[in-house]
FIKOLZA-1660 file (N, C-alpha, C; in steps of 0.1 Angstrom, whole numbers, plus 5000, padded with zeros to 4 digits):
% residues 78
   i   px   py   pz ch aa at
   1 5201 5239 4593  A  M  N
   1 5188 5242 4598  A  M CA
   1 5179 5229 4600  A  M  C
   2 5180 5221 4590  A  K  N
   2 5172 5208 4590  A  K CA
   2 5176 5200 4602  A  K  C
   3 5189 5200 4605  A  R  N
   3 5194 5192 4616  A  R CA
   3 5189 5197 4630  A  R  C
   4 5188 5210 4631  A  I  N
   4 5183 5216 4643  A  I CA
   4 5168 5213 4645  A  I  C
   5 5161 5214 4634  A  G  N
   5 5147 5210 4634  A  G CA
   5 5145 5196 4638  A  G  C
   6 5153 5187 4633  A  K  N
   6 5152 5173 4636  A  K CA
   6 5156 5170 4651  A  K  C
   7 5166 5177 4656  A  L  N
   7 5170 5176 4670  A  L CA
   7 5159 5181 4679  A  L  C
   8 5153 5192 4675  A  T  N
   8 5142 5197 4683  A  T CA
   8 5130 5188 4684  A  T  C
   9 5127 5182 4672  A  K  N
   9 5116 5172 4672  A  K CA
   9 5120 5160 4680  A  K  C
  10 5132 5156 4679  A  Y  N
  10 5137 5144 4687  A  Y CA
  10 5136 5147 4702  A  Y  C
  11 5140 5159 4706  A  K  N
  11 5140 5163 4720  A  K CA
  11 5125 5163 4725  A  K  C
  12 5116 5169 4717  A  V  N
  12 5102 5169 4721  A  V CA
  12 5097 5155 4722  A  V  C
  13 5100 5146 4713  A  L  N
  13 5096 5132 4713  A  L CA
  13 5101 5125 4726  A  L  C
  14 5114 5127 4729  A  C  N
  14 5120 5121 4741  A  C CA
  14 5113 5126 4754  A  C  C
  15 5111 5139 4754  A  N  N
  15 5104 5145 4766  A  N CA
  15 5090 5139 4768  A  N  C
  16 5083 5138 4756  A  T  N
  16 5069 5132 4757  A  T CA
  16 5070 5117 4762  A  T  C
  17 5080 5110 4757  A  L  N
  17 5081 5096 4761  A  L CA
  17 5085 5095 4776  A  L  C
  18 5093 5104 4780  A  D  N
  18 5097 5104 4794  A  D CA
  18 5085 5106 4803  A  D  C
  19 5076 5116 4799  A  V  N
  19 5064 5119 4807  A  V CA
  19 5055 5106 4807  A  V  C
  20 5053 5100 4795  A  L  N
  20 5044 5088 4794  A  L CA
  20 5049 5077 4803  A  L  C
  21 5062 5075 4802  A  I  N
  21 5068 5064 4810  A  I CA
  21 5067 5067 4825  A  I  C
  22 5070 5079 4829  A  K  N
  22 5068 5083 4843  A  K CA
  22 5054 5081 4848  A  K  C
  23 5044 5086 4840  A  N  N
  23 5030 5084 4844  A  N CA
  23 5026 5069 4845  A  N  C
  24 5031 5061 4836  A  N  N
  24 5029 5047 4836  A  N CA
  24 5034 5041 4849  A  N  C
  25 5047 5044 4852  A  I  N
  25 5053 5039 4864  A  I CA
  25 5045 5044 4876  A  I  C
  26 5041 5056 4877  A  D  N
  26 5034 5062 4888  A  D CA
  26 5020 5054 4889  A  D  C
  27 5014 5052 4878  A  N  N
  27 5001 5045 4879  A  N CA
  27 5003 5030 4884  A  N  C
  28 5013 5024 4879  A  R  N
  28 5016 5010 4883  A  R CA
  28 5019 5010 4898  A  R  C
  29 5027 5019 4902  A  F  N
  29 5031 5020 4916  A  F CA
  29 5018 5022 4925  A  F  C
  30 5010 5031 4921  A  N  N
  30 4997 5034 4928  A  N CA
  30 4989 5021 4929  A  N  C
  31 4988 5014 4918  A  D  N
  31 4980 5001 4917  A  D CA
  31 4986 4991 4927  A  D  C
  32 4999 4990 4927  A  I  N
  32 5005 4980 4936  A  I CA
  32 5003 4985 4951  A  I  C
  33 5004 4997 4954  A  Q  N
  33 5003 5003 4967  A  Q CA
  33 4988 5000 4972  A  Q  C
  34 4979 5002 4963  A  E  N
  34 4965 5000 4966  A  E CA
  34 4962 4986 4970  A  E  C
  35 4967 4977 4961  A  K  N
  35 4966 4962 4964  A  K CA
  35 4972 4959 4978  A  K  C
  36 4984 4964 4980  A  F  N
  36 4991 4961 4993  A  F CA
  36 4982 4966 5005  A  F  C
  37 4977 4978 5004  A  N  N
  37 4969 4984 5015  A  N CA
  37 4956 4976 5017  A  N  C
  38 4950 4971 5006  A  R  N
  38 4938 4963 5007  A  R CA
  38 4942 4950 5014  A  R  C
  39 4953 4943 5010  A  R  N
  39 4957 4931 5017  A  R CA
  39 4960 4933 5031  A  R  C
  40 4967 4944 5034  A  E  N
  40 4971 4947 5048  A  E CA
  40 4959 4949 5056  A  E  C
  41 4949 4955 5051  A  S  N
  41 4936 4958 5059  A  S CA
  41 4929 4944 5061  A  S  C
  42 4929 4936 5051  A  E  N
  42 4923 4923 5052  A  E CA
  42 4930 4914 5063  A  E  C
  43 4943 4915 5062  A  T  N
  43 4951 4907 5072  A  T CA
  43 4949 4912 5086  A  T  C
  44 4948 4925 5088  A  I  N
  44 4946 4931 5101  A  I CA
  44 4932 4927 5106  A  I  C
  45 4922 4927 5097  A  Q  N
  45 4908 4923 5101  A  Q CA
  45 4908 4908 5106  A  Q  C
  46 4916 4900 5099  A  E  N
  46 4917 4886 5103  A  E CA
  46 4923 4884 5116  A  E  C
  47 4934 4892 5119  A  L  N
  47 4941 4892 5132  A  L CA
  47 4931 4896 5143  A  L  C
  48 4924 4907 5140  A  L  N
  48 4914 4912 5150  A  L CA
  48 4903 4901 5153  A  L  C
  49 4899 4894 5143  A  S  N
  49 4889 4883 5146  A  S CA
  49 4895 4872 5154  A  S  C
  50 4908 4869 5151  A  V  N
  50 4915 4858 5159  A  V CA
  50 4916 4863 5174  A  V  C
  51 4920 4876 5175  A  I  N
  51 4921 4881 5189  A  I CA
  51 4908 4881 5196  A  I  C
  52 4897 4884 5189  A  D  N
  52 4884 4883 5196  A  D CA
  52 4881 4869 5200  A  D  C
  53 4884 4859 5192  A  E  N
  53 4881 4845 5195  A  E CA
  53 4890 4841 5207  A  E  C
  54 4902 4846 5207  A  L  N
  54 4911 4842 5219  A  L CA
  54 4906 4849 5232  A  L  C
  55 4901 4861 5230  A  L  N
  55 4896 4869 5242  A  L CA
  55 4884 4861 5248  A  L  C
  56 4876 4856 5239  A  E  N
  56 4864 4848 5244  A  E CA
  56 4867 4835 5250  A  E  C
  57 4878 4829 5246  A  S  N
  57 4881 4815 5250  A  S CA
  57 4891 4815 5262  A  S  C
  58 4898 4826 5265  A  T  N
  58 4908 4825 5276  A  T CA
  58 4903 4831 5289  A  T  C
  59 4908 4826 5300  A  Q  N
  59 4904 4831 5313  A  Q CA
  59 4916 4837 5320  A  Q  C
  60 4928 4836 5314  A  D  N
  60 4940 4842 5320  A  D CA
  60 4940 4857 5319  A  D  C
  61 4941 4864 5330  A  Y  N
  61 4940 4879 5330  A  Y CA
  61 4952 4885 5323  A  Y  C
  62 4964 4879 5324  A  D  N
  62 4976 4885 5317  A  D CA
  62 4974 4884 5302  A  D  C
  63 4970 4872 5298  A  T  N
  63 4967 4870 5283  A  T CA
  63 4957 4879 5278  A  T  C
  64 4946 4881 5286  A  I  N
  64 4936 4890 5281  A  I CA
  64 4941 4904 5280  A  I  C
  65 4949 4909 5290  A  A  N
  65 4955 4922 5289  A  A CA
  65 4964 4924 5277  A  A  C
  66 4972 4914 5274  A  Y  N
  66 4981 4915 5262  A  Y CA
  66 4973 4915 5250  A  Y  C
  67 4963 4907 5249  A  L  N
  67 4954 4907 5237  A  L CA
  67 4947 4920 5235  A  L  C
  68 4943 4926 5245  A  K  N
  68 4936 4939 5244  A  K CA
  68 4945 4950 5239  A  K  C
  69 4958 4949 5244  A  V  N
  69 4968 4959 5239  A  V CA
  69 4971 4957 5224  A  V  C
  70 4973 4944 5220  A  Y  N
  70 4975 4941 5206  A  Y CA
  70 4963 4946 5197  A  Y  C
  71 4951 4943 5203  A  K  N
  71 4939 4947 5195  A  K CA
  71 4939 4962 5193  A  K  C
  72 4941 4970 5204  A  K  N
  72 4941 4985 5203  A  K CA
  72 4952 4990 5192  A  K  C
  73 4963 4983 5193  A  R  N
  73 4974 4987 5183  A  R CA
  73 4970 4985 5169  A  R  C
  74 4964 4973 5167  A  L  N
  74 4960 4970 5153  A  L CA
  74 4948 4979 5149  A  L  C
  75 4939 4982 5158  A  E  N
  75 4928 4991 5154  A  E CA
  75 4933 5005 5150  A  E  C
  76 4944 5009 5156  A  K  N
  76 4950 5022 5153  A  K CA
  76 4956 5023 5139  A  K  C
  77 4961 5011 5134  A  I  N
  77 4966 5010 5121  A  I CA
  77 4956 5012 5111  A  I  C
  78 4944 5007 5113  A  I  N
  78 4933 5008 5104  A  I CA
  78 4928 5022 5104  A  I  C
% end
């Protein structure tokens, strides 16, 4: 009987540890994903500002058309 009681306590302890570990991993993954999304957004903003500068400085109609397409695609991501 004592062995069964110890095994039950051990099983409960293991289950509790599994939940804690899973929650910790989920939290860390969410933190990493949030940092990545923030960096991705910052990078896209930088690209958009570069495209705006290029649009102001170029006179080639083909280049302007390509830049506008890229700008629209990037804006959809955000």
